[in-house]
Gaussian input, Z-matrix of N, CA and C with variables (Angstrom, degrees):
# hf/3-21g

backbone

0 1
 N
 C     1     B1
 C     2     B2     1     A1
 N     3     B3     2     A2     1     D1
 C     4     B4     3     A3     2     D2
 C     5     B5     4     A4     3     D3
 N     6     B6     5     A5     4     D4
 C     7     B7     6     A6     5     D5
 C     8     B8     7     A7     6     D6
 N     9     B9     8     A8     7     D7
 C    10    B10     9     A9     8     D8
 C    11    B11    10    A10     9     D9
 N    12    B12    11    A11    10    D10
 C    13    B13    12    A12    11    D11
 C    14    B14    13    A13    12    D12
 N    15    B15    14    A14    13    D13
 C    16    B16    15    A15    14    D14
 C    17    B17    16    A16    15    D15
 N    18    B18    17    A17    16    D16
 C    19    B19    18    A18    17    D17
 C    20    B20    19    A19    18    D18
 N    21    B21    20    A20    19    D19
 C    22    B22    21    A21    20    D20
 C    23    B23    22    A22    21    D21
 N    24    B24    23    A23    22    D22
 C    25    B25    24    A24    23    D23
 C    26    B26    25    A25    24    D24
 N    27    B27    26    A26    25    D25
 C    28    B28    27    A27    26    D26
 C    29    B29    28    A28    27    D27
 N    30    B30    29    A29    28    D28
 C    31    B31    30    A30    29    D29
 C    32    B32    31    A31    30    D30
 N    33    B33    32    A32    31    D31
 C    34    B34    33    A33    32    D32
 C    35    B35    34    A34    33    D33
 N    36    B36    35    A35    34    D34
 C    37    B37    36    A36    35    D35
 C    38    B38    37    A37    36    D36
 N    39    B39    38    A38    37    D37
 C    40    B40    39    A39    38    D38
 C    41    B41    40    A40    39    D39
 N    42    B42    41    A41    40    D40
 C    43    B43    42    A42    41    D41
 C    44    B44    43    A43    42    D42
 N    45    B45    44    A44    43    D43
 C    46    B46    45    A45    44    D44
 C    47    B47    46    A46    45    D45
 N    48    B48    47    A47    46    D46
 C    49    B49    48    A48    47    D47
 C    50    B50    49    A49    48    D48
 N    51    B51    50    A50    49    D49
 C    52    B52    51    A51    50    D50
 C    53    B53    52    A52    51    D51
 N    54    B54    53    A53    52    D52
 C    55    B55    54    A54    53    D53
 C    56    B56    55    A55    54    D54
 N    57    B57    56    A56    55    D55
 C    58    B58    57    A57    56    D56
 C    59    B59    58    A58    57    D57
 N    60    B60    59    A59    58    D58
 C    61    B61    60    A60    59    D59
 C    62    B62    61    A61    60    D60
 N    63    B63    62    A62    61    D61
 C    64    B64    63    A63    62    D62
 C    65    B65    64    A64    63    D63
 N    66    B66    65    A65    64    D64
 C    67    B67    66    A66    65    D65
 C    68    B68    67    A67    66    D66
 N    69    B69    68    A68    67    D67
 C    70    B70    69    A69    68    D68
 C    71    B71    70    A70    69    D69
 N    72    B72    71    A71    70    D70
 C    73    B73    72    A72    71    D71
 C    74    B74    73    A73    72    D72
 N    75    B75    74    A74    73    D73
 C    76    B76    75    A75    74    D74
 C    77    B77    76    A76    75    D75
 N    78    B78    77    A77    76    D76
 C    79    B79    78    A78    77    D77
 C    80    B80    79    A79    78    D78
 N    81    B81    80    A80    79    D79
 C    82    B82    81    A81    80    D80
 C    83    B83    82    A82    81    D81
 N    84    B84    83    A83    82    D82
 C    85    B85    84    A84    83    D83
 C    86    B86    85    A85    84    D84
 N    87    B87    86    A86    85    D85
 C    88    B88    87    A87    86    D86
 C    89    B89    88    A88    87    D87
 N    90    B90    89    A89    88    D88
 C    91    B91    90    A90    89    D89
 C    92    B92    91    A91    90    D90
 N    93    B93    92    A92    91    D91
 C    94    B94    93    A93    92    D92
 C    95    B95    94    A94    93    D93
 N    96    B96    95    A95    94    D94
 C    97    B97    96    A96    95    D95
 C    98    B98    97    A97    96    D96
 N    99    B99    98    A98    97    D97
 C   100   B100    99    A99    98    D98
 C   101   B101   100   A100    99    D99
 N   102   B102   101   A101   100   D100
 C   103   B103   102   A102   101   D101
 C   104   B104   103   A103   102   D102
 N   105   B105   104   A104   103   D103
 C   106   B106   105   A105   104   D104
 C   107   B107   106   A106   105   D105
 N   108   B108   107   A107   106   D106
 C   109   B109   108   A108   107   D107
 C   110   B110   109   A109   108   D108
 N   111   B111   110   A110   109   D109
 C   112   B112   111   A111   110   D110
 C   113   B113   112   A112   111   D111
 N   114   B114   113   A113   112   D112
 C   115   B115   114   A114   113   D113
 C   116   B116   115   A115   114   D114
 N   117   B117   116   A116   115   D115
 C   118   B118   117   A117   116   D116
 C   119   B119   118   A118   117   D117
 N   120   B120   119   A119   118   D118
 C   121   B121   120   A120   119   D119
 C   122   B122   121   A121   120   D120
 N   123   B123   122   A122   121   D121
 C   124   B124   123   A123   122   D122
 C   125   B125   124   A124   123   D123
 N   126   B126   125   A125   124   D124
 C   127   B127   126   A126   125   D125
 C   128   B128   127   A127   126   D126
 N   129   B129   128   A128   127   D127
 C   130   B130   129   A129   128   D128
 C   131   B131   130   A130   129   D129
 N   132   B132   131   A131   130   D130
 C   133   B133   132   A132   131   D131
 C   134   B134   133   A133   132   D132
 N   135   B135   134   A134   133   D133
 C   136   B136   135   A135   134   D134
 C   137   B137   136   A136   135   D135
 N   138   B138   137   A137   136   D136
 C   139   B139   138   A138   137   D137
 C   140   B140   139   A139   138   D138
 N   141   B141   140   A140   139   D139
 C   142   B142   141   A141   140   D140
 C   143   B143   142   A142   141   D141
 N   144   B144   143   A143   142   D142
 C   145   B145   144   A144   143   D143
 C   146   B146   145   A145   144   D144
 N   147   B147   146   A146   145   D145
 C   148   B148   147   A147   146   D146
 C   149   B149   148   A148   147   D147
 N   150   B150   149   A149   148   D148
 C   151   B151   150   A150   149   D149
 C   152   B152   151   A151   150   D150
 N   153   B153   152   A152   151   D151
 C   154   B154   153   A153   152   D152
 C   155   B155   154   A154   153   D153
 N   156   B156   155   A155   154   D154
 C   157   B157   156   A156   155   D155
 C   158   B158   157   A157   156   D156
 N   159   B159   158   A158   157   D157
 C   160   B160   159   A159   158   D158
 C   161   B161   160   A160   159   D159
 N   162   B162   161   A161   160   D160
 C   163   B163   162   A162   161   D161
 C   164   B164   163   A163   162   D162
 N   165   B165   164   A164   163   D163
 C   166   B166   165   A165   164   D164
 C   167   B167   166   A166   165   D165
 N   168   B168   167   A167   166   D166
 C   169   B169   168   A168   167   D167
 C   170   B170   169   A169   168   D168
 N   171   B171   170   A170   169   D169
 C   172   B172   171   A171   170   D170
 C   173   B173   172   A172   171   D171
 N   174   B174   173   A173   172   D172
 C   175   B175   174   A174   173   D173
 C   176   B176   175   A175   174   D174
 N   177   B177   176   A176   175   D175
 C   178   B178   177   A177   176   D176
 C   179   B179   178   A178   177   D177
 N   180   B180   179   A179   178   D178
 C   181   B181   180   A180   179   D179
 C   182   B182   181   A181   180   D180
 N   183   B183   182   A182   181   D181
 C   184   B184   183   A183   182   D182
 C   185   B185   184   A184   183   D183
 N   186   B186   185   A185   184   D184
 C   187   B187   186   A186   185   D185
 C   188   B188   187   A187   186   D186
 N   189   B189   188   A188   187   D187
 C   190   B190   189   A189   188   D188
 C   191   B191   190   A190   189   D189
 N   192   B192   191   A191   190   D190
 C   193   B193   192   A192   191   D191
 C   194   B194   193   A193   192   D192
 N   195   B195   194   A194   193   D193
 C   196   B196   195   A195   194   D194
 C   197   B197   196   A196   195   D195
 N   198   B198   197   A197   196   D196
 C   199   B199   198   A198   197   D197
 C   200   B200   199   A199   198   D198
 N   201   B201   200   A200   199   D199
 C   202   B202   201   A201   200   D200
 C   203   B203   202   A202   201   D201
 N   204   B204   203   A203   202   D202
 C   205   B205   204   A204   203   D203
 C   206   B206   205   A205   204   D204
 N   207   B207   206   A206   205   D205
 C   208   B208   207   A207   206   D206
 C   209   B209   208   A208   207   D207
 N   210   B210   209   A209   208   D208
 C   211   B211   210   A210   209   D209
 C   212   B212   211   A211   210   D210
 N   213   B213   212   A212   211   D211
 C   214   B214   213   A213   212   D212
 C   215   B215   214   A214   213   D213
 N   216   B216   215   A215   214   D214
 C   217   B217   216   A216   215   D215
 C   218   B218   217   A217   216   D216
 N   219   B219   218   A218   217   D217
 C   220   B220   219   A219   218   D218
 C   221   B221   220   A220   219   D219
 N   222   B222   221   A221   220   D220
 C   223   B223   222   A222   221   D221
 C   224   B224   223   A223   222   D222
 N   225   B225   224   A224   223   D223
 C   226   B226   225   A225   224   D224
 C   227   B227   226   A226   225   D225
 N   228   B228   227   A227   226   D226
 C   229   B229   228   A228   227   D227
 C   230   B230   229   A229   228   D228
 N   231   B231   230   A230   229   D229
 C   232   B232   231   A231   230   D230
 C   233   B233   232   A232   231   D231
 N   234   B234   233   A233   232   D232
 C   235   B235   234   A234   233   D233
 C   236   B236   235   A235   234   D234
 N   237   B237   236   A236   235   D235
 C   238   B238   237   A237   236   D236
 C   239   B239   238   A238   237   D237
 N   240   B240   239   A239   238   D238
 C   241   B241   240   A240   239   D239
 C   242   B242   241   A241   240   D240
 N   243   B243   242   A242   241   D241
 C   244   B244   243   A243   242   D242
 C   245   B245   244   A244   243   D243
 N   246   B246   245   A245   244   D244
 C   247   B247   246   A246   245   D245
 C   248   B248   247   A247   246   D246
 N   249   B249   248   A248   247   D247
 C   250   B250   249   A249   248   D248
 C   251   B251   250   A250   249   D249
 N   252   B252   251   A251   250   D250
 C   253   B253   252   A252   251   D251
 C   254   B254   253   A253   252   D252

   B1=1.4413
   B2=1.5153
   B3=1.3398
   B4=1.4501
   B5=1.5214
   B6=1.3293
   B7=1.4482
   B8=1.5222
   B9=1.3372
   B10=1.4620
   B11=1.5108
   B12=1.3128
   B13=1.4182
   B14=1.5418
   B15=1.3601
   B16=1.4273
   B17=1.5276
   B18=1.2969
   B19=1.4524
   B20=1.5450
   B21=1.3600
   B22=1.4640
   B23=1.5184
   B24=1.3337
   B25=1.4725
   B26=1.5096
   B27=1.3367
   B28=1.4732
   B29=1.5101
   B30=1.3455
   B31=1.4455
   B32=1.5406
   B33=1.3214
   B34=1.4581
   B35=1.5260
   B36=1.3528
   B37=1.4655
   B38=1.5326
   B39=1.3767
   B40=1.4420
   B41=1.5352
   B42=1.3220
   B43=1.4615
   B44=1.5321
   B45=1.3411
   B46=1.4342
   B47=1.5016
   B48=1.3558
   B49=1.4478
   B50=1.5391
   B51=1.2928
   B52=1.4644
   B53=1.5148
   B54=1.3363
   B55=1.4364
   B56=1.5106
   B57=1.3094
   B58=1.4555
   B59=1.5730
   B60=1.2976
   B61=1.4487
   B62=1.5601
   B63=1.3245
   B64=1.4908
   B65=1.5016
   B66=1.3191
   B67=1.4782
   B68=1.5352
   B69=1.3374
   B70=1.4619
   B71=1.4884
   B72=1.3249
   B73=1.4694
   B74=1.5429
   B75=1.2865
   B76=1.4605
   B77=1.5358
   B78=1.3237
   B79=1.4663
   B80=1.5181
   B81=1.3434
   B82=1.4614
   B83=1.5235
   B84=1.3371
   B85=1.4932
   B86=1.5272
   B87=1.3067
   B88=1.4903
   B89=1.5057
   B90=1.3285
   B91=1.4507
   B92=1.5019
   B93=1.3543
   B94=1.4040
   B95=1.4968
   B96=1.3285
   B97=1.4708
   B98=1.5251
   B99=1.3276
   B100=1.4476
   B101=1.5040
   B102=1.3310
   B103=1.4623
   B104=1.5551
   B105=1.3255
   B106=1.4809
   B107=1.5096
   B108=1.3146
   B109=1.4731
   B110=1.5289
   B111=1.3067
   B112=1.4834
   B113=1.4920
   B114=1.3300
   B115=1.4753
   B116=1.5168
   B117=1.3116
   B118=1.4512
   B119=1.5454
   B120=1.3461
   B121=1.4615
   B122=1.5072
   B123=1.3034
   B124=1.4399
   B125=1.4979
   B126=1.3597
   B127=1.4235
   B128=1.5450
   B129=1.3116
   B130=1.4512
   B131=1.5001
   B132=1.3184
   B133=1.4929
   B134=1.5266
   B135=1.3209
   B136=1.4694
   B137=1.5319
   B138=1.3151
   B139=1.4669
   B140=1.5179
   B141=1.3570
   B142=1.4403
   B143=1.5362
   B144=1.3232
   B145=1.4512
   B146=1.5753
   B147=1.3232
   B148=1.4550
   B149=1.5251
   B150=1.3151
   B151=1.4737
   B152=1.5306
   B153=1.3426
   B154=1.4900
   B155=1.5060
   B156=1.3021
   B157=1.4773
   B158=1.5251
   B159=1.3381
   B160=1.4518
   B161=1.5424
   B162=1.3486
   B163=1.4713
   B164=1.5444
   B165=1.3082
   B166=1.4379
   B167=1.5317
   B168=1.3479
   B169=1.4848
   B170=1.5155
   B171=1.3391
   B172=1.4642
   B173=1.5131
   B174=1.3079
   B175=1.5121
   B176=1.5201
   B177=1.3411
   B178=1.4622
   B179=1.5281
   B180=1.3601
   B181=1.4118
   B182=1.5223
   B183=1.3318
   B184=1.4651
   B185=1.5012
   B186=1.3507
   B187=1.4457
   B188=1.5407
   B189=1.2970
   B190=1.4740
   B191=1.5145
   B192=1.3137
   B193=1.4691
   B194=1.4968
   B195=1.3466
   B196=1.4548
   B197=1.5223
   B198=1.3206
   B199=1.4746
   B200=1.5504
   B201=1.3259
   B202=1.4503
   B203=1.5054
   B204=1.3139
   B205=1.4589
   B206=1.4996
   B207=1.3349
   B208=1.4629
   B209=1.5393
   B210=1.3344
   B211=1.4150
   B212=1.5546
   B213=1.3169
   B214=1.4552
   B215=1.5340
   B216=1.3270
   B217=1.4783
   B218=1.5069
   B219=1.3351
   B220=1.5121
   B221=1.5171
   B222=1.3345
   B223=1.4561
   B224=1.5152
   B225=1.3364
   B226=1.4862
   B227=1.5179
   B228=1.3391
   B229=1.4749
   B230=1.5151
   B231=1.3358
   B232=1.4761
   B233=1.5080
   B234=1.3234
   B235=1.4643
   B236=1.5400
   B237=1.3078
   B238=1.4436
   B239=1.5094
   B240=1.3564
   B241=1.4879
   B242=1.5364
   B243=1.3382
   B244=1.4695
   B245=1.5268
   B246=1.2906
   B247=1.4974
   B248=1.5126
   B249=1.3197
   B250=1.4709
   B251=1.5000
   B252=1.3493
   B253=1.4677
   B254=1.5253
   A1=108.22
   A2=115.66
   A3=120.68
   A4=107.74
   A5=114.94
   A6=121.03
   A7=111.16
   A8=115.60
   A9=120.13
   A10=110.25
   A11=116.32
   A12=121.39
   A13=111.36
   A14=116.54
   A15=121.45
   A16=108.84
   A17=120.11
   A18=125.59
   A19=110.48
   A20=115.61
   A21=119.06
   A22=110.17
   A23=115.99
   A24=121.44
   A25=107.17
   A26=116.81
   A27=119.77
   A28=113.03
   A29=115.24
   A30=121.77
   A31=110.61
   A32=116.20
   A33=120.12
   A34=116.62
   A35=115.62
   A36=116.20
   A37=109.81
   A38=112.85
   A39=121.54
   A40=105.77
   A41=115.88
   A42=120.30
   A43=109.63
   A44=115.94
   A45=122.07
   A46=108.02
   A47=115.22
   A48=120.20
   A49=109.37
   A50=115.39
   A51=122.60
   A52=107.83
   A53=115.49
   A54=120.03
   A55=108.87
   A56=117.78
   A57=121.62
   A58=110.74
   A59=114.72
   A60=120.21
   A61=112.55
   A62=115.10
   A63=118.58
   A64=110.02
   A65=115.57
   A66=121.84
   A67=108.83
   A68=115.46
   A69=121.85
   A70=112.78
   A71=115.10
   A72=121.37
   A73=108.41
   A74=117.92
   A75=120.68
   A76=109.38
   A77=112.78
   A78=121.04
   A79=108.49
   A80=114.68
   A81=119.96
   A82=106.96
   A83=113.88
   A84=117.77
   A85=111.03
   A86=113.29
   A87=121.24
   A88=106.90
   A89=116.26
   A90=123.24
   A91=110.52
   A92=118.83
   A93=122.02
   A94=112.57
   A95=117.98
   A96=123.22
   A97=114.31
   A98=116.67
   A99=121.53
   A100=113.12
   A101=115.45
   A102=120.36
   A103=114.48
   A104=113.82
   A105=118.11
   A106=109.06
   A107=115.61
   A108=119.73
   A109=108.39
   A110=117.26
   A111=122.11
   A112=112.11
   A113=118.31
   A114=121.11
   A115=108.87
   A116=115.54
   A117=120.63
   A118=108.05
   A119=113.67
   A120=118.41
   A121=108.93
   A122=116.87
   A123=122.14
   A124=109.24
   A125=117.94
   A126=123.05
   A127=109.25
   A128=114.92
   A129=119.73
   A130=107.60
   A131=117.62
   A132=120.43
   A133=106.92
   A134=112.26
   A135=120.42
   A136=106.86
   A137=115.78
   A138=121.43
   A139=109.98
   A140=115.32
   A141=119.96
   A142=109.87
   A143=114.95
   A144=122.20
   A145=109.95
   A146=113.61
   A147=122.76
   A148=108.61
   A149=116.88
   A150=120.71
   A151=107.25
   A152=114.71
   A153=121.40
   A154=108.19
   A155=115.15
   A156=120.74
   A157=107.03
   A158=114.95
   A159=121.33
   A160=106.07
   A161=116.98
   A162=118.52
   A163=110.33
   A164=113.04
   A165=121.57
   A166=112.89
   A167=112.84
   A168=117.27
   A169=109.72
   A170=115.83
   A171=119.58
   A172=113.24
   A173=115.79
   A174=120.51
   A175=113.47
   A176=116.26
   A177=119.72
   A178=111.01
   A179=115.64
   A180=121.28
   A181=109.48
   A182=116.85
   A183=119.39
   A184=110.24
   A185=116.48
   A186=120.82
   A187=112.00
   A188=113.80
   A189=121.52
   A190=110.99
   A191=115.80
   A192=122.74
   A193=109.69
   A194=115.33
   A195=123.62
   A196=107.69
   A197=116.45
   A198=120.79
   A199=107.10
   A200=114.48
   A201=119.42
   A202=111.94
   A203=116.40
   A204=123.64
   A205=106.27
   A206=115.97
   A207=121.31
   A208=107.89
   A209=115.11
   A210=119.46
   A211=109.93
   A212=117.15
   A213=120.80
   A214=110.75
   A215=117.88
   A216=121.58
   A217=111.18
   A218=117.15
   A219=123.46
   A220=113.09
   A221=117.90
   A222=119.31
   A223=107.45
   A224=115.77
   A225=123.16
   A226=107.40
   A227=116.06
   A228=123.57
   A229=111.03
   A230=117.81
   A231=122.24
   A232=108.95
   A233=115.65
   A234=119.22
   A235=109.38
   A236=114.65
   A237=120.08
   A238=107.28
   A239=115.24
   A240=119.48
   A241=108.98
   A242=114.67
   A243=120.07
   A244=108.78
   A245=114.65
   A246=119.97
   A247=110.46
   A248=116.91
   A249=123.91
   A250=108.70
   A251=115.23
   A252=121.82
   A253=108.93
   D1=131.16
   D2=174.83
   D3=-117.03
   D4=136.16
   D5=-179.24
   D6=-132.39
   D7=138.69
   D8=172.39
   D9=-143.62
   D10=156.15
   D11=178.79
   D12=-131.53
   D13=156.55
   D14=175.34
   D15=-158.29
   D16=157.78
   D17=-11.58
   D18=-78.78
   D19=167.69
   D20=176.31
   D21=-69.94
   D22=-35.58
   D23=176.47
   D24=-109.88
   D25=125.26
   D26=-174.11
   D27=-133.20
   D28=163.92
   D29=176.13
   D30=-115.56
   D31=-60.26
   D32=-174.40
   D33=-125.43
   D34=-9.72
   D35=-179.39
   D36=-154.17
   D37=157.41
   D38=178.17
   D39=-135.42
   D40=140.71
   D41=173.69
   D42=-104.34
   D43=133.53
   D44=175.95
   D45=-123.07
   D46=127.04
   D47=177.21
   D48=-111.57
   D49=124.71
   D50=178.86
   D51=-116.52
   D52=115.39
   D53=175.67
   D54=-101.19
   D55=114.22
   D56=-169.00
   D57=-118.97
   D58=147.92
   D59=175.19
   D60=-82.79
   D61=-16.82
   D62=-179.59
   D63=-154.39
   D64=175.18
   D65=-178.66
   D66=-75.36
   D67=153.40
   D68=178.20
   D69=-177.85
   D70=-165.14
   D71=179.48
   D72=-134.33
   D73=135.04
   D74=176.90
   D75=-126.55
   D76=157.72
   D77=175.97
   D78=-118.43
   D79=125.90
   D80=179.12
   D81=-110.27
   D82=132.60
   D83=-179.38
   D84=-138.20
   D85=153.62
   D86=172.38
   D87=-121.57
   D88=127.76
   D89=-179.94
   D90=-121.61
   D91=132.10
   D92=-178.88
   D93=-79.51
   D94=178.12
   D95=-178.62
   D96=-64.41
   D97=-20.16
   D98=177.28
   D99=-85.02
   D100=-3.18
   D101=179.30
   D102=87.95
   D103=11.73
   D104=-179.54
   D105=-92.31
   D106=130.78
   D107=175.27
   D108=-75.28
   D109=117.32
   D110=-175.40
   D111=-101.47
   D112=-15.20
   D113=174.76
   D114=-155.92
   D115=136.91
   D116=175.97
   D117=-145.87
   D118=138.40
   D119=179.27
   D120=-148.12
   D121=144.15
   D122=175.09
   D123=-100.54
   D124=143.14
   D125=-177.88
   D126=-138.22
   D127=139.84
   D128=171.55
   D129=-83.55
   D130=135.95
   D131=176.05
   D132=-117.17
   D133=149.76
   D134=-177.27
   D135=-122.48
   D136=163.41
   D137=176.25
   D138=-56.17
   D139=129.13
   D140=-179.76
   D141=107.47
   D142=-154.81
   D143=-176.04
   D144=-89.98
   D145=127.83
   D146=176.31
   D147=-119.26
   D148=117.27
   D149=-179.54
   D150=-106.15
   D151=119.37
   D152=179.81
   D153=-114.81
   D154=129.46
   D155=174.70
   D156=-103.56
   D157=121.29
   D158=173.50
   D159=-97.46
   D160=106.12
   D161=-175.09
   D162=-124.89
   D163=-175.61
   D164=-176.22
   D165=54.44
   D166=43.65
   D167=178.79
   D168=-113.56
   D169=29.92
   D170=176.28
   D171=-68.43
   D172=-14.54
   D173=177.18
   D174=-70.31
   D175=-17.77
   D176=-178.93
   D177=-67.43
   D178=142.04
   D179=176.69
   D180=-70.75
   D181=157.36
   D182=174.74
   D183=-66.53
   D184=148.26
   D185=179.90
   D186=139.59
   D187=-173.64
   D188=-177.78
   D189=-86.81
   D190=141.80
   D191=177.02
   D192=-133.18
   D193=143.45
   D194=172.74
   D195=-90.96
   D196=116.04
   D197=172.93
   D198=-93.75
   D199=126.17
   D200=177.24
   D201=-126.84
   D202=145.25
   D203=172.83
   D204=-123.94
   D205=123.88
   D206=179.99
   D207=-125.25
   D208=156.19
   D209=175.31
   D210=-86.44
   D211=-176.82
   D212=-175.01
   D213=-65.03
   D214=-20.91
   D215=179.67
   D216=-92.61
   D217=13.02
   D218=-178.62
   D219=64.86
   D220=19.88
   D221=174.54
   D222=-79.82
   D223=130.10
   D224=-178.91
   D225=-70.96
   D226=121.65
   D227=179.64
   D228=-103.34
   D229=-27.47
   D230=-173.69
   D231=-159.72
   D232=143.31
   D233=169.92
   D234=-149.36
   D235=147.69
   D236=-179.30
   D237=-156.43
   D238=148.16
   D239=174.64
   D240=-95.86
   D241=125.56
   D242=178.70
   D243=-117.40
   D244=158.08
   D245=-178.21
   D246=-118.21
   D247=125.53
   D248=176.97
   D249=-92.52
   D250=128.52
   D251=177.65
   D252=-108.80

Protein backbone atom coordinates (compact mmCIF):
# COMPACT_ATOMS: atom_id res chain seq x y z
CA UNK A 1 0.00 0.00 0.00
CA UNK A 2 1.33 3.44 -0.96
CA UNK A 3 -0.09 6.59 0.60
CA UNK A 4 0.59 10.28 0.01
CA UNK A 5 -1.08 13.52 1.02
CA UNK A 6 -1.12 17.09 -0.24
CA UNK A 7 -0.75 19.94 0.30
CA UNK A 8 1.62 20.10 3.26
CA UNK A 9 0.23 23.55 4.10
CA UNK A 10 -3.57 23.70 3.91
CA UNK A 11 -6.57 25.96 4.56
CA UNK A 12 -9.81 24.04 4.03
CA UNK A 13 -9.00 20.67 2.46
CA UNK A 14 -6.43 17.91 2.16
CA UNK A 15 -6.12 15.24 -0.52
CA UNK A 16 -5.06 11.73 0.47
CA UNK A 17 -4.23 9.14 -2.17
CA UNK A 18 -4.14 5.49 -1.15
CA UNK A 19 -2.85 3.02 -3.70
CA UNK A 20 -3.88 -0.43 -2.54
CA UNK A 21 -3.25 -3.97 -3.74
CA UNK A 22 -6.64 -5.10 -2.38
CA UNK A 23 -9.90 -3.91 -0.84
CA UNK A 24 -10.07 -2.81 2.78
CA UNK A 25 -10.96 -0.07 5.22
CA UNK A 26 -8.79 2.78 6.48
CA UNK A 27 -9.19 5.44 9.15
CA UNK A 28 -7.87 8.95 8.45
CA UNK A 29 -7.34 11.30 11.39
CA UNK A 30 -5.95 14.75 12.14
CA UNK A 31 -4.51 15.33 15.62
CA UNK A 32 -3.48 18.75 16.92
CA UNK A 33 -0.33 19.60 18.90
CA UNK A 34 -2.19 19.03 22.19
CA UNK A 35 -2.89 15.44 21.18
CA UNK A 36 -6.60 15.98 20.52
CA UNK A 37 -8.10 14.19 17.54
CA UNK A 38 -9.85 17.02 15.66
CA UNK A 39 -11.08 15.01 12.65
CA UNK A 40 -11.55 11.31 12.00
CA UNK A 41 -13.16 9.52 9.09
CA UNK A 42 -13.40 5.96 7.86
CA UNK A 43 -13.03 5.18 4.18
CA UNK A 44 -13.39 2.04 2.10
CA UNK A 45 -10.44 1.49 -0.22
CA UNK A 46 -10.44 -0.57 -3.36
CA UNK A 47 -7.70 -2.16 -5.43
CA UNK A 48 -5.82 0.55 -7.29
CA UNK A 49 -5.81 4.30 -6.70
CA UNK A 50 -8.23 5.77 -4.14
CA UNK A 51 -8.38 9.57 -3.94
CA UNK A 52 -9.98 10.93 -0.78
CA UNK A 53 -10.64 14.62 -0.21
CA UNK A 54 -10.84 15.69 3.41
CA UNK A 55 -12.69 19.00 3.21
CA UNK A 56 -14.76 21.40 5.29
CA UNK A 57 -11.99 21.58 7.87
CA UNK A 58 -11.85 25.37 8.02
CA UNK A 59 -12.98 25.08 11.68
CA UNK A 60 -9.51 23.85 12.64
CA UNK A 61 -7.25 26.29 14.46
CA UNK A 62 -4.02 27.39 12.79
CA UNK A 63 -1.02 25.24 13.63
CA UNK A 64 0.59 21.85 13.07
CA UNK A 65 -1.44 18.66 12.72
CA UNK A 66 -0.45 15.01 12.58
CA UNK A 67 -2.22 13.27 9.68
CA UNK A 68 -2.45 9.52 10.22
CA UNK A 69 -3.85 6.71 8.11
CA UNK A 70 -4.46 3.40 9.88
CA UNK A 71 -5.95 0.12 8.77
CA UNK A 72 -8.93 -1.58 10.41
CA UNK A 73 -6.56 -3.20 12.95
CA UNK A 74 -5.25 0.27 13.97
CA UNK A 75 -1.86 -0.42 12.38
CA UNK A 76 -0.27 2.88 11.36
CA UNK A 77 0.20 2.93 7.59
CA UNK A 78 1.13 6.59 7.06
CA UNK A 79 1.81 9.74 9.02
CA UNK A 80 2.75 13.26 8.08
CA UNK A 81 2.88 16.67 9.73
CA UNK A 82 0.70 19.26 8.00
CA UNK A 83 0.36 22.99 8.70
CA UNK A 84 -3.02 24.77 8.84
CA UNK A 85 -3.00 28.45 7.83
